C-alpha positions as CSV (number, residue, x, y, z in Angstrom):
1,M,91.4,108.5,148.1
2,S,88.7,110.5,145.8
3,I,90.6,113.5,143.6
4,D,88.5,114.4,140.3
5,L,89.9,115.8,137.6
6,K,88.3,119.4,138.5
7,Q,90.1,119.6,141.6
8,L,93.5,119.1,139.3
9,K,92.4,121.9,136.9
10,Y,91.7,124.4,139.8
11,F,94.8,123.5,141.6
12,L,96.8,123.9,138.1
13,A,95.1,127.3,137.7
14,V,96.3,128.7,140.9
15,A,99.9,127.1,140.4
16,E,100.1,128.9,136.8
17,E,98.6,132.1,137.9
18,K,100.2,132.3,141.6
19,S,97.3,134.1,142.8
20,F,93.9,132.6,144.3
21,S,91.9,135.7,142.8
22,R,93.6,135.5,139.1
23,A,92.8,131.8,139.1
24,A,89.0,132.2,140.3
25,E,88.6,134.6,137.7
26,R,90.3,132.5,134.9
27,L,87.9,129.7,136.1
28,H,84.9,131.8,136.3
29,I,84.2,131.0,139.6
30,S,84.1,132.9,143.2
31,Q,87.3,132.4,145.3
32,P,86.0,130.5,148.2
33,P,84.8,127.3,146.4
34,L,87.9,127.7,144.6
35,S,90.1,127.8,147.9
36,Q,87.8,125.1,149.3
37,Q,88.6,122.8,146.7
38,I,92.2,123.2,147.1
39,M,92.1,122.4,151.0
40,K,90.0,119.2,150.0
41,L,92.8,118.3,147.5
42,E,95.6,119.1,150.2
43,S,93.6,116.8,152.4
44,E,93.0,114.0,150.0
45,L,96.5,113.9,149.1
46,G,97.6,114.5,153.0
47,V,100.3,116.8,151.7
48,K,100.8,120.9,151.8
49,L,100.9,122.1,148.0
50,F,101.4,125.6,149.1
51,A,103.4,127.2,151.4
52,R,101.2,130.3,152.9
53,T,102.5,133.4,154.0
54,T,100.7,136.9,155.0
55,R,101.9,138.4,151.8
56,S,102.3,135.5,149.2
57,F,102.4,131.5,148.8
58,E,104.7,129.5,146.8
59,L,104.4,126.1,145.8
60,T,106.1,123.5,148.0
61,V,108.2,120.6,146.6
62,A,104.8,118.4,146.5
63,G,102.9,121.3,144.8
64,K,105.8,121.6,142.2
65,A,106.1,117.9,141.5
66,L,101.9,118.1,141.1
67,M,101.8,120.9,139.1
68,V,103.8,118.9,136.4
69,E,102.1,115.9,136.7
70,A,98.6,117.5,137.0
71,A,99.7,119.2,133.5
72,D,100.5,116.1,131.8
73,L,97.4,114.2,132.9
74,L,95.0,117.1,132.0
75,G,96.8,117.3,128.5
76,R,96.5,113.4,128.0
77,M,92.9,113.7,129.0
78,R,92.1,116.1,126.4
79,M,94.3,114.5,123.7
80,T,91.9,111.3,124.8
81,I,88.6,113.2,124.6
82,D,89.7,114.6,121.2
83,T,90.3,111.2,119.9
84,I,87.3,109.6,121.1
85,R,85.1,112.6,119.4
86,Q,87.2,111.8,116.2
87,I,86.6,108.3,116.4
88,D,82.5,108.9,117.2
89,R,82.9,111.0,114.0
90,G,84.6,108.3,112.0
91,E,87.7,110.6,111.6
92,V,90.0,107.9,113.0
93,G,89.8,104.2,112.6
94,R,90.4,101.4,109.8
95,L,88.4,100.5,107.0
96,R,88.1,97.4,105.3
97,V,86.7,97.5,101.9
98,G,85.3,94.2,99.6
99,I,85.4,94.5,96.1
100,V,84.8,92.6,93.1
101,G,87.6,93.1,90.5
102,S,85.5,95.0,87.7
103,A,84.2,97.5,90.2
104,M,87.6,99.5,90.2
105,W,87.4,100.3,86.6
106,G,84.3,102.5,87.5
107,P,83.8,105.1,90.4
108,I,85.4,103.1,93.2
109,P,88.6,104.6,92.9
110,S,87.3,108.1,92.8
111,L,85.2,107.3,95.7
112,L,88.3,106.0,97.7
113,E,90.4,109.2,96.7
114,Q,87.5,111.6,98.4
115,F,87.2,109.3,101.5
116,Q,91.2,109.5,101.8
117,T,90.9,113.4,101.5
118,N,88.2,113.8,103.8
119,F,89.3,111.3,106.4
120,P,93.3,111.3,106.1
121,K,93.6,109.7,109.3
122,V,91.4,106.2,108.8
123,S,93.4,103.6,107.5
124,W,91.5,101.6,104.7
125,T,92.3,98.3,102.7
126,L,91.0,96.7,99.8
127,H,90.0,92.8,99.7
128,E,89.2,91.5,96.4
129,A,86.8,88.7,96.2
130,G,83.6,87.3,95.0
131,P,79.9,87.9,96.3
132,N,79.8,84.8,98.2
133,V,83.4,85.3,100.0
134,Q,82.3,89.1,100.6
135,Y,79.1,87.9,102.0
136,E,81.0,85.6,104.4
137,A,83.7,88.3,105.4
138,L,81.2,90.6,106.2
139,R,79.1,88.1,108.3
140,A,82.6,87.4,110.3
141,K,83.2,90.7,110.6
142,Q,86.6,90.3,108.3
143,I,85.4,93.2,106.1
144,D,83.3,96.5,107.0
145,V,81.7,96.8,103.6
146,G,81.4,95.3,100.4
147,F,81.0,96.0,96.9
148,W,79.3,93.3,94.4
149,R,77.0,93.8,91.1
150,E,73.8,92.2,90.1
151,P,71.7,90.4,90.9
152,A,70.3,92.1,94.0
153,L,70.7,89.6,97.4
154,D,67.1,88.4,99.1
155,A,66.3,91.0,101.4
156,D,65.3,88.3,104.0
157,E,68.4,86.8,103.9
158,L,70.2,89.7,104.5
159,K,68.1,90.8,107.3
160,H,68.5,87.4,109.1
161,D,72.3,87.8,108.7
162,K,72.0,91.3,109.9
163,L,73.2,92.9,106.6
164,H,71.9,95.9,104.6
165,Q,72.6,96.3,101.0
166,E,72.0,99.5,98.9
167,L,72.4,100.2,95.0
168,C,75.0,102.5,94.7
169,F,76.0,102.8,91.4
170,R,73.8,102.2,88.1
171,E,75.8,100.7,85.2
172,N,74.5,98.8,81.9
173,V,76.5,95.6,80.3
174,C,77.9,95.8,76.9
175,V,79.7,92.9,75.0
176,A,83.3,92.7,74.3
177,V,84.0,91.1,70.7
178,N,87.1,90.9,68.7
179,E,88.1,93.8,66.5
180,H,87.9,91.5,63.5
181,S,84.3,90.2,64.4
182,L,81.5,91.6,62.2
183,L,79.6,92.5,65.4
184,A,82.7,94.9,65.9
185,T,81.1,96.9,63.0
186,R,77.6,97.3,64.6
187,T,76.7,100.6,66.6
188,S,74.6,98.3,68.9
189,I,73.4,94.8,69.3
190,D,70.4,93.0,70.6
191,L,71.5,90.2,73.1
192,I,70.1,87.6,70.8
193,D,72.6,88.3,68.2
194,L,75.0,86.5,70.4
195,A,73.3,83.3,69.8
196,G,76.3,80.9,68.5
197,E,78.8,83.0,69.8
198,P,81.4,81.6,71.5
199,M,80.7,82.8,75.1
200,L,83.5,83.8,77.7
201,T,82.5,84.4,81.1
202,L,83.3,84.5,84.5
203,A,83.4,81.4,87.0
204,Q,79.7,80.9,87.5
205,D,80.3,78.7,90.7
206,K,82.2,82.0,92.4
207,S,79.4,84.7,91.6
208,S,75.9,85.0,90.9
209,F,76.7,87.9,88.1
210,P,77.8,85.6,85.4
211,R,74.8,83.5,86.1
212,Y,72.9,86.2,85.9
213,L,74.0,87.4,82.6
214,M,73.8,83.7,81.4
215,Q,69.9,83.6,82.2
216,C,69.7,87.3,80.7
217,C,70.7,85.4,77.3
218,V,68.2,82.6,78.1
219,D,65.6,85.1,78.8
220,A,66.5,86.8,75.6
221,G,65.7,83.2,73.6
222,F,68.8,81.4,73.5
223,A,71.1,79.3,75.4
224,P,74.4,81.0,75.5
225,N,77.3,78.4,74.1
226,I,79.5,78.9,77.1
227,F,83.3,78.3,75.7
228,Q,85.4,79.3,78.2
229,E,85.3,80.3,82.2
230,A,87.8,82.4,83.8
231,S,88.4,84.0,87.3
232,E,89.4,87.4,86.2
233,P,87.9,90.0,83.7
234,Q,91.1,90.6,82.3
235,T,91.7,87.0,81.1
236,L,88.6,87.0,79.4
237,L,89.4,90.4,77.6
238,A,92.5,88.8,76.7
239,M,90.8,86.0,75.0
240,V,88.6,88.2,73.5
241,G,91.3,89.8,72.0
242,A,92.6,86.7,70.8
243,G,89.7,86.0,68.8
244,L,88.2,82.8,71.1
245,G,85.0,84.4,71.8
246,V,82.5,87.2,73.2
247,S,82.3,88.1,76.8
248,L,79.3,90.4,78.4
249,M,81.2,93.2,80.6
250,P,79.8,96.2,82.4
251,E,80.6,99.4,80.3
252,T,83.1,100.8,82.6
253,T,85.4,98.2,81.1
254,S,85.5,99.9,77.9
255,R,87.2,102.8,79.9
256,I,90.6,100.9,79.5
257,G,92.0,100.3,76.1
258,W,92.1,96.4,75.4
259,P,94.1,95.2,72.1
260,G,92.1,93.8,69.7
261,V,88.7,94.4,71.6
262,V,85.7,96.3,70.9
263,F,82.8,97.2,73.0
264,V,79.4,97.3,71.5
265,P,76.4,98.5,73.4
266,I,73.5,96.3,73.8
267,N,69.4,97.4,73.2
268,N,67.4,96.6,76.4
269,P,71.1,95.9,78.1
270,P,71.3,93.7,81.3
271,S,71.8,95.6,84.4
272,A,75.8,95.3,85.9
273,N,74.6,97.7,88.7
274,L,77.0,97.7,91.8
275,Y,75.3,97.8,95.3
276,I,77.2,98.2,98.6
277,A,76.5,96.1,101.8
278,Y,77.3,96.5,105.3
279,T,76.6,95.1,108.7
280,T,73.6,96.5,110.7
281,A,74.8,94.6,114.0
282,D,76.9,97.6,115.2
283,D,76.9,101.4,114.2
284,A,80.6,101.9,113.1
285,P,81.2,105.4,113.0
286,V,83.8,105.0,110.1
287,V,81.5,102.8,108.1
288,R,79.1,105.8,108.7
289,A,81.6,108.4,107.6
290,F,82.1,106.3,104.5
291,L,78.4,105.9,103.5
292,N,78.0,109.6,103.9
293,I,80.7,110.0,101.1
294,L,78.7,107.5,99.0
295,N,75.3,108.9,99.9
296,P,73.4,106.4,97.5
297,A,70.0,107.4,98.6
298,A,70.4,111.0,97.8
299,A,72.6,110.4,94.5
300,L,70.3,107.7,92.9
301,E,66.3,107.2,92.3
302,T,64.7,104.5,93.9
303,P,65.3,101.5,91.5
């Protein structure tokens, strides 16, 4: 049996119009090929679909049943085609976003809000994790995109693992100090001014960002006096507020009021730039749609 959707479309037009001539006009074809397709459909099914007389024709019982089924089938096919096209445009699906915690103090929430507005049928979830965990999750296709901070990962390593990384948001580092510290009275400081201060830092075994910051201190001429490490930025800020030390933080951290904490700009500051990474192994439409919202190439100068 060989029945195609075109035959069903032609049959439905005739059944609805109750006229071969009107159906042919509706389908923008001549009447002879339309009649041939209906005859072919009847032959394939082995049933009569129309009870013809010299003056008119009516649907047979089989024809009436096919009319209902054909309308349903063609309707579902149109819905399927529309859904497939939406998927191809990234309008339907899911997006799993990996982030470092401090990224949520910056532009990421507004980016997600814009994505939600533009693509309301896409479900998305956040997965807070350090760069190392995100990297492995990207490789294992457990997340679709990942956000992490400086330093940028090695291009050859990324290429080997079929990943791509782009700079998406520029940001500097500032220093969080206790409100009673002499440093809190300064309009800006040099990194060397932190020499001898108890340094509070994110765990260096979980992320390259705190290791990068400690190396910046070394490059500035002093070995940082690391007093405590923590897994979360808010833990560090709580300790700064308690007067236990200073901490190097992305500038967007200062948007939130932290009791007892003052944020001081740094002259020639280290970078806290935010990068996005995603797999190049496949061209996921939802990821493409998200990248179009982000559009780092158009929004930023080449670093």
